[in-house]
C-alpha positions in Angstrom: 47.5 -31.7 30.1 46.0 -28.9 32.1 43.3 -29.1 34.7 39.8 -28.9 33.1 41.1 -29.9 29.7 38.9 -32.4 27.7 40.4 -35.6 26.3 38.6 -38.1 24.1 38.9 -41.8 24.7 38.2 -44.5 21.9 37.4 -47.3 24.4 37.7 -51.0 23.8 37.4 -53.9 26.3 39.4 -54.8 29.4 40.4 -52.7 32.4 42.7 -50.1 30.6 40.0 -47.7 29.8 38.8 -47.8 33.4 42.3 -47.2 34.8 42.9 -44.2 32.4 39.5 -42.7 33.4 40.4 -42.9 37.1 43.9 -41.5 36.5 42.6 -38.6 34.3 39.9 -37.7 36.9 42.8 -37.3 39.6 44.5 -34.9 37.2 41.3 -32.9 36.8 41.0 -33.9 33.0 37.5 -34.4 31.5 37.1 -37.6 29.6 34.7 -38.0 26.7 34.5 -41.7 25.9 33.3 -43.4 22.7 32.6 -46.9 23.9 32.0 -50.1 21.8 28.8 -52.3 22.4 29.8 -55.9 23.5 33.4 -54.8 24.1 33.8 -52.0 26.5 33.0 -52.5 30.3 29.6 -50.9 31.1 31.1 -49.5 34.4 33.2 -47.0 32.3 30.1 -44.9 32.1 30.4 -44.2 35.9 34.0 -43.0 35.5 33.9 -40.6 32.6 32.2 -37.3 32.1 30.4 -38.1 28.8 29.9 -41.5 27.0 28.5 -42.5 23.8 28.0 -46.2 22.7 28.7 -47.2 19.0 29.1 -50.4 17.0 32.4 -51.2 15.6 33.0 -49.2 12.4 30.6 -46.3 13.3 33.4 -43.7 12.7 31.2 -40.8 11.7 29.4 -41.1 15.1 32.8 -41.1 16.9 33.9 -37.9 15.2 30.6 -36.1 15.8 30.8 -37.0 19.5 34.3 -35.6 19.9 33.6 -32.5 17.9 30.4 -31.8 19.8 32.4 -32.0 23.1 35.3 -29.9 21.9 37.8 -32.7 21.9 41.1 -31.9 20.3 43.3 -34.6 21.7 42.1 -38.3 22.0 43.6 -41.6 23.0 42.9 -45.3 22.2 42.6 -47.7 25.1 41.4 -51.2 25.5 41.0 -54.3 23.2 38.7 -55.1 20.4 38.1 -58.8 19.9 39.6 -59.3 16.6 37.1 -62.2 15.6 34.3 -59.7 15.9 35.7 -57.9 12.9 34.2 -60.7 10.9 30.8 -60.8 12.5 29.9 -57.6 14.4 31.2 -54.7 12.4 28.6 -52.1 11.5 30.4 -49.3 9.6 28.6 -46.1 8.8 29.5 -43.9 5.7 32.6 -42.5 7.3 33.8 -45.9 8.4 33.1 -47.3 4.9 35.3 -44.6 3.4 38.2 -45.5 5.7 37.8 -49.2 5.1 37.7 -48.7 1.4 41.1 -47.2 1.4 42.7 -50.1 3.1 44.5 -52.7 1.0 45.3 -55.0 3.9 43.3 -55.3 7.2 46.3 -55.3 9.5 46.0 -53.8 13.0 48.6 -51.0 12.4 47.1 -50.1 9.0 43.5 -49.7 10.5 44.7 -47.7 13.5 47.0 -45.4 11.5 44.2 -44.8 9.1 41.8 -43.8 12.0 44.5 -41.6 13.5 45.1 -39.9 10.0 41.3 -39.3 9.5 41.0 -37.9 13.0 43.9 -35.5 12.4 42.1 -34.3 9.3 39.2 -33.4 11.6 41.5 -31.5 14.0 41.8 -34.3 16.6 45.2 -35.7 17.4 45.8 -39.1 18.8 48.0 -39.0 21.9 49.9 -41.8 23.7 47.6 -44.3 25.5 50.0 -44.4 28.4 49.9 -40.6 29.0 48.1 -41.0 32.3 49.6 -44.2 33.5 53.4 -44.3 32.8 53.9 -46.6 35.9 52.2 -49.5 34.1 55.2 -49.8 31.8 57.4 -52.9 32.6 60.8 -51.9 34.1 63.8 -53.9 33.0 64.8 -57.0 35.2 63.4 -60.1 36.8 60.1 -59.3 38.7 59.7 -62.6 40.5 61.4 -64.6 43.0 62.4 -67.3 40.7 64.9 -66.3 37.9 65.0 -68.1 34.5 67.7 -70.7 34.2 70.2 -70.7 31.2 68.0 -72.7 28.9 65.0 -70.6 29.6 67.0 -67.5 28.9 68.0 -69.0 25.6 64.5 -69.8 24.7 63.5 -66.2 25.6 66.1 -64.7 23.4 65.2 -67.1 20.5 61.5 -66.3 20.9 62.2 -62.6 21.0 63.6 -62.7 17.4 60.6 -64.7 16.2 58.1 -62.3 17.9 59.8 -59.3 16.5 59.5 -60.7 13.0 55.9 -61.6 13.7 55.3 -58.0 14.8 57.1 -56.7 11.7 54.6 -58.5 9.5 51.8 -57.1 11.8 50.4 -60.6 12.6 50.8 -60.8 16.3 53.2 -60.0 19.3 53.4 -63.2 21.1 55.1 -66.6 20.6 55.3 -69.8 22.8 58.7 -71.7 22.6 60.5 -74.6 24.2 63.9 -75.9 23.5 64.3 -73.3 20.8 61.3 -74.6 19.0 58.3 -72.5 18.1 55.2 -74.1 19.4 52.6 -71.4 18.8 52.4 -67.9 17.3 49.7 -65.3 18.0 47.3 -64.6 15.3 43.6 -63.5 15.4 42.7 -65.6 18.5 44.9 -63.5 20.9 47.6 -64.0 23.5 45.7 -66.3 25.9 44.7 -68.7 23.2 48.3 -68.7 21.8 49.6 -69.7 25.4 47.1 -72.5 25.7 47.9 -73.9 22.2 51.6 -73.7 22.7 51.5 -74.8 26.3 49.7 -77.9 25.5 52.2 -78.9 22.9 55.1 -78.2 25.3 53.4 -80.3 28.0 55.3 -78.1 30.6 58.0 -75.4 31.0 56.9 -73.4 28.0 58.5 -70.0 27.6 56.0 -67.2 26.5 57.5 -64.1 24.8 55.5 -61.0 24.1 57.1 -57.9 22.4 56.4 -54.7 20.8 56.3 -54.4 17.1 59.4 -52.8 15.4 58.9 -49.0 15.5 55.9 -49.5 17.9 53.6 -46.5 18.0 52.8 -46.0 21.7 49.7 -44.2 20.7 48.0 -47.5 20.2 48.2 -51.3 20.4 50.8 -51.4 23.3 51.4 -55.0 24.2 50.0 -55.8 27.7 50.0 -58.7 30.1 48.5 -59.2 33.6 47.2 -61.5 36.2 45.1 -63.4 33.7 48.2 -64.1 31.6 49.8 -65.9 34.6 46.6 -67.8 35.3 46.5 -69.0 31.7 50.1 -69.9 31.8 49.5 -71.9 35.1 46.9 -74.1 33.3 49.7 -75.4 31.0 52.5 -75.4 33.5 54.3 -72.6 31.8 57.7 -71.6 33.1 58.7 -68.1 31.9 56.9 -64.9 30.7 59.3 -62.7 28.9 58.2 -59.2 27.8 59.8 -56.1 26.5 61.0 -53.6 29.0 59.8 -50.1 28.4 57.2 -51.2 25.9 54.8 -53.5 27.8 51.9 -52.8 30.0 51.7 -54.7 33.3 48.1 -54.8 34.7 47.5 -55.9 38.4 51.3 -56.0 38.7 51.4 -56.9 42.4 48.9 -59.6 42.1 50.4 -60.8 38.9 53.8 -61.3 40.7 52.2 -63.0 43.7 50.5 -65.5 41.4 53.6 -66.1 39.5 55.6 -66.8 42.6 52.9 -69.1 43.7 53.1 -71.1 40.5 56.9 -70.9 40.2 56.6 -68.9 37.0 59.4 -66.4 36.2 58.5 -63.0 34.8 61.4 -61.1 33.1 61.3 -57.8 31.3 64.2 -57.6 28.8 65.7 -55.5 26.1 67.6 -56.7 23.1 69.5 -55.0 20.2 
């Protein structure tokens, strides 16, 4: 990126779009955001150079906004509540055209279809971590407490299950204890998965979150943060295992402090 360049942002919910906007501004990059009603934080409007609000599925409006502002590169940042796909989608004609080509409504299928359509319009999707590479989890144990042997075995067991879950494009998180799968992530998301699995475990659950095989870092990068640890503490979880080099850590310092307070171990690992 060069100073003064314009980059488009397809903004979902959460803090990631806000962090990207701040980082881009420091680099002198102009951000044009297309934000989603009932998903994107309203405060994003104060951090970007241009913002247009749309309903989920209004893809034609998204393209017009980017073209009007000379956007040639764009990124996807933030979450879309998956359950809203069944209750709050308002596709325009372009959105309907994309949807009609999809045989299965999996995350990757939808995002790749959007990226492909944007490329046809001369807009390339770039990595969502372009401005914030330091958010990616480094390998190792991040907390004072290290996992014990049984917990490590559970993390490795859960890794294999989570990778298969990702290969099927269902979810990226599993909850295990004593090499037993207690919950897998589906449309309800990571926090709900932790609560479901943690209640079954009673205590000492191991939460594993990984990237999908052949993860495309342009979108849908797995992320955890302070809220993840707070949810784990509600069910007396023991270990959070994430994939090193492929997981975003939000509020990293606060996250580690909270984990140490709750005697939760956070590890970032890689496996063949």
